[in-house]
C-alpha positions in Angstrom: 158.3 -3.8 182.5 161.1 -2.9 184.9 163.6 -4.0 182.3 162.1 -1.5 179.8 162.3 1.3 182.3 166.0 0.4 183.0 166.8 0.3 179.3 165.1 3.7 178.7 166.9 5.2 181.8 170.3 4.0 180.6 169.7 5.3 177.1 168.7 8.7 178.4 171.7 8.9 180.7 174.1 7.9 178.0 172.6 10.4 175.6 172.8 13.1 178.3 176.4 12.4 179.0 177.5 12.4 175.3 175.5 15.5 174.5 176.6 17.5 177.5 180.2 16.5 177.0 180.4 18.7 173.9 179.3 21.8 175.8 182.8 22.6 177.3 184.2 22.5 173.8 181.6 25.0 172.6 182.4 27.3 175.5 186.1 27.0 174.8 185.6 27.9 171.2 183.5 30.9 172.3 186.2 32.1 174.7 189.5 31.1 172.9 188.6 30.4 169.3 188.6 27.1 167.4 191.9 27.2 165.8 192.9 23.7 167.0 189.7 22.1 165.6 189.6 21.1 162.0 186.5 21.5 159.8 187.1 18.0 158.6 186.7 16.6 162.1 183.7 18.6 162.8 182.1 17.6 159.5 182.8 13.9 160.1 181.5 14.1 163.6 178.4 15.8 162.5 177.9 13.2 159.8 178.1 10.4 162.4 175.7 12.2 164.7 173.2 12.7 161.9 173.5 9.0 160.9 172.8 8.1 164.6 169.8 10.5 164.5 168.5 8.9 161.3 169.0 5.4 162.9 167.1 6.6 166.0 164.2 7.9 163.9 164.1 4.6 161.9 164.1 2.6 165.1 161.7 5.0 166.9 164.2 5.2 169.7 163.5 8.5 171.6 166.8 8.5 173.6 168.9 8.2 170.5 166.8 10.8 168.7 167.0 13.4 171.5 170.7 12.8 172.2 171.8 13.1 168.6 169.6 16.0 167.9 171.1 17.9 170.8 174.7 16.8 169.9 174.1 17.7 166.3 173.0 21.2 167.3 176.1 21.6 169.5 178.4 20.5 166.7 176.7 23.0 164.3 177.1 25.8 166.9 180.8 24.8 167.3 181.3 24.9 163.6 179.7 28.3 163.2 181.6 29.7 166.2 184.9 28.3 164.8 184.1 30.1 161.4 183.2 33.3 163.3 186.3 33.3 165.5 188.5 32.4 162.5 187.1 35.4 160.6 187.5 37.6 163.6 191.1 36.6 164.1 191.9 37.2 160.4 190.3 40.7 160.6 192.4 41.5 163.8 195.6 40.2 162.1 194.9 42.4 159.0 194.3 45.5 161.1 197.4 44.9 163.2 199.4 44.2 160.0 198.2 47.4 158.4 199.1 49.4 161.5 202.6 48.0 161.6 203.1 48.9 157.9 202.2 52.5 158.7 204.6 52.7 161.6 
């Protein structure tokens, strides 16, 4: 039984580390924008996370399910923030461009 508890603990710690590791990226996108991130990378990363989530569900592995559900949510948040900051940047550039044309 001790082995099962150790395995569960390692799985939960691993999931916590990988999920929380994406938080600074989300914060950076919020503060600075996501110009350096590609939608292709985010989509591929999300696909991998969703496949791990599916695997966890099929194996009934709670640590894998929780970690990948959390990470998937963070990747979706990052993608939405990137789109929002990209749109906001384009709007600002358009306003600045129109102001310089008038001057």
